[in-house]
N, C-alpha and C positions, 0 to 999 in steps of 0.2 A: 504494500500500500504506500509506504514512504517513497519507494522508488517511483511509483506512478505519479505521486504529487510532485516529486522533484522534476520529472520530465515535463509535466504540465506547466509548472512555474517557469522552467527554463524557456519553454516555447513562448509563453505569454509575455514574459518580461525581459527576455534576453534576445533571441534571434529576431523576433518579429519587429520590435521597435527599430532595429537597424534598417530593416526594409522600409518601415513606415516613414522614417524621417530622412531617408537617403535622398539626395538631390535627384529630381526627376528630369529626364530628357524626353522630348516628344518627337516621334518620327511617324511617318505614314507608310503603312504597308498595305497595298490593295488586298492581300490575302486575308488580312484581319477583318475585312468587311464581309467576307463570305461566311455563310452559316456553317458551323462545324457540326459533325454528326454526334459529337460527345460534349458533355459538360461535367466539370468536377469543381466542387466548392465545399465550403465548410465554415464552421464557427467554433471558436474557443472562448470559454468564459470562466473567469474566476469570481466567486461570489462568497465573501465572508459575511457572516450574519452575527449580530449580537442581540440576544433575547433578554428582555427584562421580565423576570418570572413573577407570577402572582401565586405565592405559596398557599393562599387560602382558597384558590379556585378548585373546582371539581376535577378539571382535566390535569392540573398540576399533580394533585394527589393520586390520580389514576396512573399517571405515567411515572412518577418519581417516588411512589410510596416506599420503595425499598432502596432508594438511592438518592437521597435528598441533595439538592444543589444549592448554590449560593443565590444571591439576588440576580446575578447576570450569568448567562450561559452562552459562550462563544461556539460558533460552528463554522466550519470551512466547507465550501462546496465548489466543485469544478465540473465543467461539462465540455465535451468535445463532440460536435455533430459534423458528420460528413455526408455529403449527398452527391450523386452523380447520375447521369443518364446517357444512353446511347440510342441513336435513332437512325434507322436505315429503311428506306422505302416506306412501307406501311407499318413497320414494327418499331417499338420503342421499349426500352427497359429503364426503370427508374429505381433508385435505392437511396434511402436515408437512414443513417445509423446514429445512435446516441450512446455515449458513454458518460455515466454520471458517477462522480466521486464525491465522497462525503467523509469528513472527519469531525467527530463530536465527542461528547463525554463518554459514550459507550464504545468508542473505537472507530475504526475506519471501515468503509464499505465501497464496493464498486459494482456497477451494473451496466452491462453493455447489451444492447438489443437493436434490432431493426425497427425503426418507427414505420418505415414503409419499404416495401420491396415487391414490385409488381411488373408484369409485362403487359404491353398494350398492342393492339392491332387496330388499324383504322382503314377498313376496306373501302370506305367512301367518305366524302366530306360530311355526310349526315350521320355516320355511325362509327362509334368507337367502343371497343371491348377491353376491359381490364381484368386481370386475374392475379391475385396475390394479396399481400398485406398493404392496406391502403386506408387513409383517412378520408371520409366522405365529405365532411364539413357542411352538413345540412343545417339550415336555420338562418334567420336574418338578424337576430339580436346580437348584442355585443358581449354582455357578461354571462348570459345563460342561454341555452338552446334546448328547451324541452322537446322539440321535434327531432333532435339529432339521435334517432333511434339506433343507429349503427355506429355511433361514435362514443368515445369516452367523454365524461362530463368535463366541461371547462372549470377552471379555478377562477372565480370572479375577482380574486385578488391579483390575478395575472392572466387575463383572458386571451392575450395574444401569444402565449407560450405554445410551442408546437406540441401536438398530442400524438401518442402512439396509436396506430391504426389497428384494424382487425383483418384477419384472413377472409377473403370473400371473392366473389366473382360478380362483376357488374358490367353494364353497358350503358351507353348514352346515345339515344336517337334524337336528333334535332331537325326541326323543319321550320323554315322561315316562310312567312306569308304576307300578303297585303291585307289591309283592313285593320280593324280594331285589335284583332289578335295577330300580333307581329311575329311571335316566336312560340313554338310548342316543343317541349322535349319530354322524353320518358326515360327514367333511370331505374331499371329493375336490378335487384340485388339478391344473390343467393348467399346465405350466411350460415355456414355449418358450425355447430358446437359439439365437439367430441373431445376425447382425451388428447391433450396437447394441441388442440386446435380451438382457439377462442374459449378455453374451458373455464375462464374466470368471468364469462359474460352472463351465464345463466344455467338452466338445466341442461345436462349433457345428453348426447345422442339425439340431437334434433337438427333438422335442416330447416332453417328459417328463411322466409321470403319477405323482402321489403321492397319498397318502391317509392319513387317521387315523380309526380307529374308537374311540370313547370309551364307556366303561361306568362307571357308578356302581353298583358291585356290593358288597353287604354293607358299605356305607359306605367303600369303597375306590375311589379314582379309578384307572382303568386305561385305557391307550391301546395300541392296536396300530397300527403305522405302516409304510409302505412307500414306496419310490420306484424307478421304472424308466424306461427311455427312451433311454439311451445317452450322455447328457452326462457322467454318472458311472456307475460300476458299480452294479448292482442292490443295494439295501440294504433291510433289514427291521428293525423296532424294536419294543421293548416298554418301557413305563414304568408306574410306579405311585406312589401317594402315599396314606398312611393315617395318621390320627390315632389313636395308641394311647391317649392321654389327651387332655384338652382342650388341654394345652400341650406335648405331645410327639408329634412327627410323624416318620415314616420314609418314605424315598423311594428310588427306584432307576430306572436306565435301562440298557437293553442294546441295542446296535446291531450287527447282523450284516451284513458287507459281503462280497459275492461277487466273485471275480476282481479283487481289489484289487491295484493296482500301485504300487510305491514305488521311486524312484530313490535309490540310496545309493552311497557311495564305498567302494572296497576299499582295501587297504593301499598300493597303488601310486598311488592318487589317480584311478583310472579309475572311471567311472560304471557301475554294474551295476543291473539291474532285478530287483526282488523281486516275485514274484507269488504270489497265494494268497488264501485266505479268512481273515477276521480278525474279531475281536470287540472292541468298545469298550464300556465300561460305567462307571457311577457308582453308588455306594451311599452313602447319607447319612442324617443325622438333623438335626432342627431342634427346639430346646427353649427354652421361655420359662419363667423362674422367676417366683415370686410378687413378687420385687423387680425385675422387668423386665430381667433379663439374658437376652439372646438368644444362643444358641450354635448354630452351624452347623458340622457336621463332614462332610466328603465325601472319599471315596477314588475316584480316577479312574484307570482303565486305558485308555490310548490305543493301540488296536490298530494305528493308522496311524502311530504314532510311531517314532522311531529308537531303537535300542539304544545302550547305552553305548559299544560298539565302533564303531558307525556314527558317533557324534558325535566320538569321539577321532580317527577317520580324517578327519573334516571339519576339526577343529581343526588337525590336522597339515597338511592341504592349505592352510589359510590361512597357517600358519607358513611353509611352503615358498614360497608365493607372496609373502609379505611379505619374506622373505630375498632372493628373486630381485629384487624391486623395489628393495630397498635397494642391491643390488650392481650392477644393470644398468639400473634404471628401467623395466623391462618389467613391466606390470601385467596381463598376459593372464590369469594364474592367479587373481589377486584379482578381476578383473572376472567371471570364471566363477563364483567363490565368491559374489560378490554376487548373481548371478542365482539361484544355488541358495538363498541366504538369503531372497530374495524369495518363494520357495516355502514349504516347511515348516521349513527349518532354523532360521529366526529367530523362529518363532512362540513365544508365551509358554508353550506346553505341547508342545514339540517332541519330547520323549522319551516313555517308555512309562507310568510310574507316578508318581502324585502324591497327596499328602495335603494337605487344605485344612481349616483351622480358623479360624473367625471368631467373636469375642466382641464383643458390642455392649451397652452398658449405658445405658438411658434415664434421664436426669436423676438421676445419682448425687448423694448428699448433698443431695437436694432442690434442686439447681441447675436451675431451670426452663429448658426449651428447649435443654439441653446433652446431647449424646450422644457419649461417647468410644467408640472401638472399636479392636480389635487383630486383624489378619489375619496368619496364618502359613501359608506354602505351602512344601512340601518335596518334592523329588524323592527318592522312597524308594529308588531304585537307587544313587545316589551320595551321598546324605545332604546335598546342598547345599540351601540354603533362603533364603527372603526373609521379612522381618518388616515389617509396615506398620501403625504406629500412626496413629490418625486422631482429630481433634477436630472436632465439628460443632456449630454454634450457629445456632438459628433464632428468636431472640428478637425480631427485628424483622419486622413484617408483610411477607410475600412475599420476604424476604431469606434467604439461606443463606450462611454463612461456614464454610469447611472448610479445615483445615490437615492435610496428610498428609505422611508421610515414609516412605521405603522403604530398608531396609538389607539388603544381600545378603551371604551367607556361603557360601563354597565353595572347594574346592581347585582347582588347575589341572586342566584337562580335565574339570571337572564342569559340569553344566547351568548353575547360577547363577554358578559361579565364573568362567565365561568371558563373562558379560554385560559390556557396555561400561561399566557403572556399578558403583561400590561402594555408593553411596547416592543418594537423591533426596529433595528437599524441595519441596513444592508448596503453593501457596495457591489456593483457589478462592473467588471472590466471585460469587454468582449472585443473580439477581432474576427472580421469576416475575410475569407480568402477564397 
């Protein structure tokens, strides 16, 4: 692990800066304007983080009950992403890998995987077929996409982060027309779930079918989506996006889930199963001013989320287990709570209703390559919230410097108030090549 970190740090802070700050000479080569059949690129990132811990919170007690920490917890993260493609005639191969390194109080870890690896064939301008591991990127919203039935969920704290795809087979049929309906497309998806094939998605030994119908109708982007097959309950979706003016856009998504099942805790700490039909939806706007201030506002209702009473029962369960461990050393209840946290209880949007606001100003006061932003996310049921200011500078070729901090405010037994941190400070240094 130490060797991997040394290599990563050497690349990021040693060899690459020499290239970045070297004197550039400009020449013209006609061959450079020709489209090459291949592409190779990548991204290297170093991300140290300092967490300010809340020792009284439920999730601190759950994670550190047998390994108490001080007020601050440092963590080092690194990422190397490589991508490449090769195209010849009607065929194309695309690959994207990610290696994530982490060093924290519990030691070091490394995970390498393919985020995407698929082959494409395009027999005509209207039809393309993809087979392999791919991210579909369904949905129109920014922070949440409840209609992304065949994608991993976004992290609203970092919605633009690349996501790992799933193994599937899909096609795109596109037809352009005159009249109010300008474009129509259909995207069918075959989605297998078997041992070692998407086996963390849902029930095994199922071949699922999903699809998206796209319409560009009266200058409005519209999708109708569905998924069925048994790995998860049947679900149907609708999304849209429309520019009201050149710089003002509205969007929305609705997902309807049939026979949805959710495990929750009652007042006694026993698990009870909740079944029924549910809706999840997002409504939002995006606006760009003449002075380059981008505003994104979204409201999210998570029909699969827990109610305030559900979460209070879970926090009480953790407290009971923590007290038992303190008195007897028996961690059975806390181990059970950790297993439940690995499901939906510890997700970034575990409850039902959230409001998201992001402000991003490009080059304020004529400071070139500088973009500050501010993100506010609130649980509208218990009024707990997080605030994330961010500074981004891209003034050096291919380099990205980003400083972010996160502050959490909330009472006991509230969504954000029971997170393990009071605040977080992180630095990201990234290089694209």
